[in-house]
Gaussian input, Z-matrix of N, CA and C with variables (Angstrom, degrees):
# hf/3-21g

backbone

0 1
 N
 C     1     B1
 C     2     B2     1     A1
 N     3     B3     2     A2     1     D1
 C     4     B4     3     A3     2     D2
 C     5     B5     4     A4     3     D3
 N     6     B6     5     A5     4     D4
 C     7     B7     6     A6     5     D5
 C     8     B8     7     A7     6     D6
 N     9     B9     8     A8     7     D7
 C    10    B10     9     A9     8     D8
 C    11    B11    10    A10     9     D9
 N    12    B12    11    A11    10    D10
 C    13    B13    12    A12    11    D11
 C    14    B14    13    A13    12    D12
 N    15    B15    14    A14    13    D13
 C    16    B16    15    A15    14    D14
 C    17    B17    16    A16    15    D15
 N    18    B18    17    A17    16    D16
 C    19    B19    18    A18    17    D17
 C    20    B20    19    A19    18    D18
 N    21    B21    20    A20    19    D19
 C    22    B22    21    A21    20    D20
 C    23    B23    22    A22    21    D21
 N    24    B24    23    A23    22    D22
 C    25    B25    24    A24    23    D23
 C    26    B26    25    A25    24    D24
 N    27    B27    26    A26    25    D25
 C    28    B28    27    A27    26    D26
 C    29    B29    28    A28    27    D27
 N    30    B30    29    A29    28    D28
 C    31    B31    30    A30    29    D29
 C    32    B32    31    A31    30    D30
 N    33    B33    32    A32    31    D31
 C    34    B34    33    A33    32    D32
 C    35    B35    34    A34    33    D33
 N    36    B36    35    A35    34    D34
 C    37    B37    36    A36    35    D35
 C    38    B38    37    A37    36    D36
 N    39    B39    38    A38    37    D37
 C    40    B40    39    A39    38    D38
 C    41    B41    40    A40    39    D39
 N    42    B42    41    A41    40    D40
 C    43    B43    42    A42    41    D41
 C    44    B44    43    A43    42    D42
 N    45    B45    44    A44    43    D43
 C    46    B46    45    A45    44    D44
 C    47    B47    46    A46    45    D45
 N    48    B48    47    A47    46    D46
 C    49    B49    48    A48    47    D47
 C    50    B50    49    A49    48    D48
 N    51    B51    50    A50    49    D49
 C    52    B52    51    A51    50    D50
 C    53    B53    52    A52    51    D51
 N    54    B54    53    A53    52    D52
 C    55    B55    54    A54    53    D53
 C    56    B56    55    A55    54    D54
 N    57    B57    56    A56    55    D55
 C    58    B58    57    A57    56    D56
 C    59    B59    58    A58    57    D57
 N    60    B60    59    A59    58    D58
 C    61    B61    60    A60    59    D59
 C    62    B62    61    A61    60    D60
 N    63    B63    62    A62    61    D61
 C    64    B64    63    A63    62    D62
 C    65    B65    64    A64    63    D63
 N    66    B66    65    A65    64    D64
 C    67    B67    66    A66    65    D65
 C    68    B68    67    A67    66    D66
 N    69    B69    68    A68    67    D67
 C    70    B70    69    A69    68    D68
 C    71    B71    70    A70    69    D69
 N    72    B72    71    A71    70    D70
 C    73    B73    72    A72    71    D71
 C    74    B74    73    A73    72    D72
 N    75    B75    74    A74    73    D73
 C    76    B76    75    A75    74    D74
 C    77    B77    76    A76    75    D75
 N    78    B78    77    A77    76    D76
 C    79    B79    78    A78    77    D77
 C    80    B80    79    A79    78    D78
 N    81    B81    80    A80    79    D79
 C    82    B82    81    A81    80    D80
 C    83    B83    82    A82    81    D81
 N    84    B84    83    A83    82    D82
 C    85    B85    84    A84    83    D83
 C    86    B86    85    A85    84    D84
 N    87    B87    86    A86    85    D85
 C    88    B88    87    A87    86    D86
 C    89    B89    88    A88    87    D87
 N    90    B90    89    A89    88    D88
 C    91    B91    90    A90    89    D89
 C    92    B92    91    A91    90    D90
 N    93    B93    92    A92    91    D91
 C    94    B94    93    A93    92    D92
 C    95    B95    94    A94    93    D93
 N    96    B96    95    A95    94    D94
 C    97    B97    96    A96    95    D95
 C    98    B98    97    A97    96    D96
 N    99    B99    98    A98    97    D97
 C   100   B100    99    A99    98    D98
 C   101   B101   100   A100    99    D99
 N   102   B102   101   A101   100   D100
 C   103   B103   102   A102   101   D101
 C   104   B104   103   A103   102   D102
 N   105   B105   104   A104   103   D103
 C   106   B106   105   A105   104   D104
 C   107   B107   106   A106   105   D105
 N   108   B108   107   A107   106   D106
 C   109   B109   108   A108   107   D107
 C   110   B110   109   A109   108   D108
 N   111   B111   110   A110   109   D109
 C   112   B112   111   A111   110   D110
 C   113   B113   112   A112   111   D111
 N   114   B114   113   A113   112   D112
 C   115   B115   114   A114   113   D113
 C   116   B116   115   A115   114   D114
 N   117   B117   116   A116   115   D115
 C   118   B118   117   A117   116   D116
 C   119   B119   118   A118   117   D117
 N   120   B120   119   A119   118   D118
 C   121   B121   120   A120   119   D119
 C   122   B122   121   A121   120   D120
 N   123   B123   122   A122   121   D121
 C   124   B124   123   A123   122   D122
 C   125   B125   124   A124   123   D123
 N   126   B126   125   A125   124   D124
 C   127   B127   126   A126   125   D125
 C   128   B128   127   A127   126   D126
 N   129   B129   128   A128   127   D127
 C   130   B130   129   A129   128   D128
 C   131   B131   130   A130   129   D129
 N   132   B132   131   A131   130   D130
 C   133   B133   132   A132   131   D131
 C   134   B134   133   A133   132   D132
 N   135   B135   134   A134   133   D133
 C   136   B136   135   A135   134   D134
 C   137   B137   136   A136   135   D135
 N   138   B138   137   A137   136   D136
 C   139   B139   138   A138   137   D137
 C   140   B140   139   A139   138   D138
 N   141   B141   140   A140   139   D139
 C   142   B142   141   A141   140   D140
 C   143   B143   142   A142   141   D141
 N   144   B144   143   A143   142   D142
 C   145   B145   144   A144   143   D143
 C   146   B146   145   A145   144   D144
 N   147   B147   146   A146   145   D145
 C   148   B148   147   A147   146   D146
 C   149   B149   148   A148   147   D147
 N   150   B150   149   A149   148   D148
 C   151   B151   150   A150   149   D149
 C   152   B152   151   A151   150   D150
 N   153   B153   152   A152   151   D151
 C   154   B154   153   A153   152   D152
 C   155   B155   154   A154   153   D153
 N   156   B156   155   A155   154   D154
 C   157   B157   156   A156   155   D155
 C   158   B158   157   A157   156   D156
 N   159   B159   158   A158   157   D157
 C   160   B160   159   A159   158   D158
 C   161   B161   160   A160   159   D159
 N   162   B162   161   A161   160   D160
 C   163   B163   162   A162   161   D161
 C   164   B164   163   A163   162   D162
 N   165   B165   164   A164   163   D163
 C   166   B166   165   A165   164   D164
 C   167   B167   166   A166   165   D165
 N   168   B168   167   A167   166   D166
 C   169   B169   168   A168   167   D167
 C   170   B170   169   A169   168   D168
 N   171   B171   170   A170   169   D169
 C   172   B172   171   A171   170   D170
 C   173   B173   172   A172   171   D171
 N   174   B174   173   A173   172   D172
 C   175   B175   174   A174   173   D173
 C   176   B176   175   A175   174   D174
 N   177   B177   176   A176   175   D175
 C   178   B178   177   A177   176   D176
 C   179   B179   178   A178   177   D177
 N   180   B180   179   A179   178   D178
 C   181   B181   180   A180   179   D179
 C   182   B182   181   A181   180   D180
 N   183   B183   182   A182   181   D181
 C   184   B184   183   A183   182   D182
 C   185   B185   184   A184   183   D183
 N   186   B186   185   A185   184   D184
 C   187   B187   186   A186   185   D185
 C   188   B188   187   A187   186   D186
 N   189   B189   188   A188   187   D187
 C   190   B190   189   A189   188   D188
 C   191   B191   190   A190   189   D189
 N   192   B192   191   A191   190   D190
 C   193   B193   192   A192   191   D191
 C   194   B194   193   A193   192   D192
 N   195   B195   194   A194   193   D193
 C   196   B196   195   A195   194   D194
 C   197   B197   196   A196   195   D195
 N   198   B198   197   A197   196   D196
 C   199   B199   198   A198   197   D197
 C   200   B200   199   A199   198   D198
 N   201   B201   200   A200   199   D199
 C   202   B202   201   A201   200   D200
 C   203   B203   202   A202   201   D201
 N   204   B204   203   A203   202   D202
 C   205   B205   204   A204   203   D203
 C   206   B206   205   A205   204   D204
 N   207   B207   206   A206   205   D205
 C   208   B208   207   A207   206   D206
 C   209   B209   208   A208   207   D207
 N   210   B210   209   A209   208   D208
 C   211   B211   210   A210   209   D209
 C   212   B212   211   A211   210   D210
 N   213   B213   212   A212   211   D211
 C   214   B214   213   A213   212   D212
 C   215   B215   214   A214   213   D213
 N   216   B216   215   A215   214   D214
 C   217   B217   216   A216   215   D215
 C   218   B218   217   A217   216   D216
 N   219   B219   218   A218   217   D217
 C   220   B220   219   A219   218   D218
 C   221   B221   220   A220   219   D219

   B1=1.4462
   B2=1.5198
   B3=1.2855
   B4=1.4602
   B5=1.5222
   B6=1.2999
   B7=1.4631
   B8=1.5204
   B9=1.3066
   B10=1.4631
   B11=1.5193
   B12=1.3119
   B13=1.4627
   B14=1.5164
   B15=1.3014
   B16=1.4593
   B17=1.5227
   B18=1.3195
   B19=1.4646
   B20=1.5222
   B21=1.3250
   B22=1.4596
   B23=1.5224
   B24=1.2952
   B25=1.4596
   B26=1.5239
   B27=1.3116
   B28=1.4518
   B29=1.5213
   B30=1.3263
   B31=1.4592
   B32=1.5205
   B33=1.2958
   B34=1.4632
   B35=1.5292
   B36=1.3234
   B37=1.4628
   B38=1.5270
   B39=1.3236
   B40=1.4598
   B41=1.5125
   B42=1.3230
   B43=1.4602
   B44=1.5242
   B45=1.3156
   B46=1.4542
   B47=1.5215
   B48=1.3309
   B49=1.4639
   B50=1.5253
   B51=1.3242
   B52=1.4637
   B53=1.5261
   B54=1.3242
   B55=1.4643
   B56=1.5307
   B57=1.3330
   B58=1.4615
   B59=1.5220
   B60=1.3235
   B61=1.4627
   B62=1.5273
   B63=1.3117
   B64=1.4613
   B65=1.5241
   B66=1.3037
   B67=1.4623
   B68=1.5306
   B69=1.3305
   B70=1.4641
   B71=1.5224
   B72=1.3217
   B73=1.4693
   B74=1.5230
   B75=1.3290
   B76=1.4661
   B77=1.5241
   B78=1.3168
   B79=1.4618
   B80=1.5309
   B81=1.3218
   B82=1.4615
   B83=1.5251
   B84=1.3301
   B85=1.4633
   B86=1.5252
   B87=1.3173
   B88=1.4678
   B89=1.5288
   B90=1.3143
   B91=1.4635
   B92=1.5253
   B93=1.3306
   B94=1.4637
   B95=1.5217
   B96=1.3305
   B97=1.4587
   B98=1.5265
   B99=1.3218
   B100=1.4625
   B101=1.5148
   B102=1.3160
   B103=1.4576
   B104=1.5223
   B105=1.3343
   B106=1.4660
   B107=1.5274
   B108=1.3205
   B109=1.4684
   B110=1.5243
   B111=1.3207
   B112=1.4645
   B113=1.5291
   B114=1.3503
   B115=1.4635
   B116=1.5226
   B117=1.3312
   B118=1.4619
   B119=1.5314
   B120=1.3378
   B121=1.4729
   B122=1.5332
   B123=1.3268
   B124=1.4692
   B125=1.5233
   B126=1.3342
   B127=1.4623
   B128=1.5270
   B129=1.3231
   B130=1.4637
   B131=1.5270
   B132=1.3257
   B133=1.4699
   B134=1.5228
   B135=1.3257
   B136=1.4646
   B137=1.5260
   B138=1.3394
   B139=1.4587
   B140=1.5158
   B141=1.3373
   B142=1.4644
   B143=1.5226
   B144=1.3058
   B145=1.4596
   B146=1.5285
   B147=1.3241
   B148=1.4697
   B149=1.5259
   B150=1.3116
   B151=1.4691
   B152=1.5205
   B153=1.3030
   B154=1.4590
   B155=1.5293
   B156=1.3243
   B157=1.4662
   B158=1.5258
   B159=1.3225
   B160=1.4682
   B161=1.5222
   B162=1.3226
   B163=1.4714
   B164=1.5243
   B165=1.3147
   B166=1.4648
   B167=1.5257
   B168=1.3279
   B169=1.4674
   B170=1.5248
   B171=1.3297
   B172=1.4625
   B173=1.5190
   B174=1.3081
   B175=1.4668
   B176=1.5252
   B177=1.3274
   B178=1.4674
   B179=1.5224
   B180=1.3127
   B181=1.4558
   B182=1.5253
   B183=1.3397
   B184=1.4745
   B185=1.5268
   B186=1.3153
   B187=1.4632
   B188=1.5190
   B189=1.3188
   B190=1.4614
   B191=1.5220
   B192=1.3269
   B193=1.4644
   B194=1.5175
   B195=1.3233
   B196=1.4615
   B197=1.5247
   B198=1.3352
   B199=1.4613
   B200=1.5261
   B201=1.3343
   B202=1.4601
   B203=1.5225
   B204=1.3480
   B205=1.4610
   B206=1.5217
   B207=1.3076
   B208=1.4620
   B209=1.5225
   B210=1.3165
   B211=1.4627
   B212=1.5286
   B213=1.3343
   B214=1.4610
   B215=1.5218
   B216=1.3177
   B217=1.4644
   B218=1.5232
   B219=1.3238
   B220=1.4768
   B221=1.5133
   A1=109.62
   A2=114.95
   A3=120.81
   A4=108.54
   A5=115.35
   A6=118.91
   A7=108.81
   A8=115.67
   A9=119.43
   A10=108.62
   A11=115.37
   A12=120.12
   A13=109.43
   A14=115.06
   A15=121.21
   A16=106.64
   A17=117.20
   A18=118.51
   A19=111.14
   A20=116.53
   A21=119.16
   A22=111.18
   A23=114.72
   A24=120.30
   A25=106.33
   A26=116.06
   A27=118.56
   A28=110.32
   A29=113.54
   A30=118.26
   A31=109.56
   A32=115.91
   A33=120.31
   A34=112.17
   A35=117.26
   A36=119.57
   A37=112.46
   A38=117.52
   A39=122.30
   A40=110.05
   A41=115.99
   A42=121.50
   A43=109.87
   A44=115.82
   A45=121.57
   A46=109.90
   A47=116.15
   A48=121.95
   A49=110.87
   A50=116.69
   A51=121.44
   A52=112.14
   A53=116.54
   A54=121.06
   A55=113.02
   A56=116.35
   A57=120.02
   A58=111.14
   A59=115.38
   A60=120.10
   A61=108.09
   A62=116.87
   A63=121.70
   A64=111.22
   A65=117.39
   A66=121.43
   A67=111.25
   A68=116.52
   A69=120.74
   A70=110.90
   A71=117.24
   A72=120.96
   A73=110.60
   A74=115.90
   A75=120.37
   A76=110.90
   A77=116.18
   A78=121.93
   A79=110.24
   A80=116.80
   A81=120.36
   A82=110.94
   A83=117.58
   A84=120.58
   A85=111.57
   A86=117.16
   A87=119.86
   A88=110.59
   A89=117.18
   A90=120.77
   A91=111.14
   A92=117.56
   A93=121.31
   A94=111.62
   A95=117.46
   A96=120.62
   A97=111.78
   A98=117.37
   A99=121.27
   A100=114.49
   A101=117.81
   A102=121.03
   A103=112.01
   A104=115.46
   A105=120.81
   A106=114.49
   A107=117.29
   A108=118.53
   A109=111.69
   A110=116.87
   A111=121.40
   A112=112.11
   A113=116.54
   A114=117.77
   A115=113.81
   A116=118.88
   A117=119.27
   A118=112.88
   A119=119.28
   A120=117.85
   A121=112.62
   A122=116.51
   A123=119.97
   A124=109.55
   A125=116.47
   A126=121.35
   A127=109.99
   A128=116.06
   A129=120.48
   A130=111.08
   A131=116.53
   A132=120.37
   A133=112.18
   A134=116.37
   A135=120.33
   A136=112.45
   A137=117.05
   A138=120.34
   A139=112.13
   A140=116.17
   A141=121.71
   A142=110.59
   A143=116.01
   A144=122.52
   A145=109.54
   A146=117.67
   A147=122.42
   A148=113.09
   A149=116.95
   A150=120.51
   A151=110.02
   A152=116.23
   A153=120.57
   A154=110.79
   A155=116.78
   A156=120.83
   A157=110.82
   A158=116.72
   A159=120.15
   A160=111.11
   A161=117.63
   A162=120.84
   A163=111.19
   A164=116.04
   A165=120.94
   A166=109.97
   A167=116.70
   A168=120.58
   A169=111.24
   A170=117.43
   A171=120.27
   A172=111.42
   A173=117.01
   A174=120.23
   A175=110.64
   A176=116.96
   A177=121.54
   A178=111.89
   A179=118.92
   A180=121.07
   A181=114.40
   A182=121.82
   A183=118.75
   A184=111.96
   A185=116.71
   A186=120.25
   A187=110.40
   A188=116.71
   A189=120.69
   A190=110.43
   A191=117.16
   A192=121.11
   A193=109.73
   A194=116.43
   A195=121.35
   A196=110.88
   A197=117.93
   A198=120.41
   A199=111.00
   A200=117.88
   A201=120.68
   A202=110.49
   A203=117.48
   A204=121.05
   A205=110.38
   A206=116.90
   A207=121.37
   A208=109.87
   A209=117.16
   A210=121.15
   A211=111.20
   A212=117.08
   A213=120.59
   A214=111.98
   A215=117.50
   A216=120.15
   A217=112.52
   A218=116.53
   A219=119.75
   A220=110.40
   D1=141.64
   D2=179.48
   D3=-119.19
   D4=122.85
   D5=177.08
   D6=-80.83
   D7=151.02
   D8=175.81
   D9=-67.55
   D10=135.55
   D11=178.88
   D12=-76.33
   D13=126.47
   D14=176.16
   D15=-115.08
   D16=110.20
   D17=-178.36
   D18=-63.35
   D19=139.63
   D20=-179.93
   D21=-68.62
   D22=152.08
   D23=175.82
   D24=-90.56
   D25=116.37
   D26=-177.95
   D27=-100.44
   D28=156.17
   D29=-178.88
   D30=-67.47
   D31=155.00
   D32=-176.91
   D33=-67.17
   D34=-19.64
   D35=-179.58
   D36=-84.71
   D37=-10.68
   D38=-179.53
   D39=-114.13
   D40=153.55
   D41=179.46
   D42=-90.27
   D43=145.30
   D44=174.13
   D45=-90.25
   D46=168.51
   D47=179.97
   D48=-56.16
   D49=-40.22
   D50=-178.82
   D51=-66.89
   D52=-21.78
   D53=-178.85
   D54=-80.11
   D55=-15.16
   D56=-177.74
   D57=-81.30
   D58=148.18
   D59=172.92
   D60=-76.80
   D61=163.22
   D62=-178.30
   D63=-56.09
   D64=-43.92
   D65=-179.86
   D66=-61.46
   D67=-40.45
   D68=178.87
   D69=-67.04
   D70=-39.21
   D71=176.86
   D72=-62.65
   D73=-46.46
   D74=179.37
   D75=-60.10
   D76=-42.21
   D77=179.51
   D78=-60.12
   D79=-44.77
   D80=179.58
   D81=-66.38
   D82=-43.90
   D83=-179.13
   D84=-62.23
   D85=-39.71
   D86=176.14
   D87=-63.77
   D88=-41.04
   D89=178.77
   D90=-65.94
   D91=-32.80
   D92=-179.36
   D93=-60.69
   D94=-29.80
   D95=177.74
   D96=-67.36
   D97=-22.35
   D98=-178.30
   D99=-86.21
   D100=-3.03
   D101=-179.41
   D102=91.73
   D103=178.21
   D104=-175.41
   D105=-56.70
   D106=-35.85
   D107=-178.79
   D108=-65.96
   D109=-20.72
   D110=178.33
   D111=-92.21
   D112=-47.79
   D113=-172.25
   D114=-80.31
   D115=-26.43
   D116=-178.42
   D117=-64.94
   D118=-43.83
   D119=175.59
   D120=-63.96
   D121=-35.75
   D122=177.88
   D123=-64.89
   D124=-42.21
   D125=177.38
   D126=-56.68
   D127=-46.29
   D128=-179.86
   D129=-63.57
   D130=-44.64
   D131=-179.12
   D132=-63.02
   D133=-35.97
   D134=-179.50
   D135=-83.87
   D136=-12.90
   D137=-176.63
   D138=70.91
   D139=27.14
   D140=-177.59
   D141=-75.96
   D142=142.03
   D143=177.66
   D144=-55.12
   D145=130.94
   D146=-175.12
   D147=-62.40
   D148=-44.43
   D149=-178.27
   D150=-65.33
   D151=-45.02
   D152=179.79
   D153=-64.33
   D154=-41.53
   D155=178.96
   D156=-62.94
   D157=-42.76
   D158=179.65
   D159=-64.48
   D160=-40.68
   D161=177.76
   D162=-59.56
   D163=-45.77
   D164=-177.90
   D165=-67.36
   D166=-47.10
   D167=-178.61
   D168=-63.24
   D169=-40.69
   D170=178.89
   D171=-66.77
   D172=-33.95
   D173=176.40
   D174=-68.16
   D175=-30.33
   D176=179.94
   D177=-80.38
   D178=-23.63
   D179=-171.08
   D180=-61.26
   D181=-38.46
   D182=175.28
   D183=-62.92
   D184=-33.34
   D185=177.73
   D186=-67.81
   D187=-39.03
   D188=-179.88
   D189=-66.13
   D190=-42.58
   D191=178.93
   D192=-62.17
   D193=-43.55
   D194=-179.93
   D195=-62.41
   D196=-43.50
   D197=-179.00
   D198=-67.47
   D199=-32.73
   D200=177.35
   D201=-69.64
   D202=-37.79
   D203=177.52
   D204=-63.27
   D205=-42.02
   D206=179.29
   D207=-65.00
   D208=-42.65
   D209=-179.42
   D210=-63.13
   D211=-37.75
   D212=-179.69
   D213=-73.12
   D214=-26.05
   D215=-178.72
   D216=-81.67
   D217=-12.45
   D218=-178.57
   D219=-82.41

């Protein structure tokens, strides 16, 4: 089952995912693979909404774990 995606309401002082340029999105997604110590500073630098950033990073984390397992098996 797939739930309908409801975009989070972000505060006016923070930027939403849609507000980021492609390069900024790519930068954040790459940082998300490094875990919280990597993506949280990037989130702050980009002014990205905290809740939205956490949702995206948490969605990426199973992929990051999987890619690390593959890298270790090689």
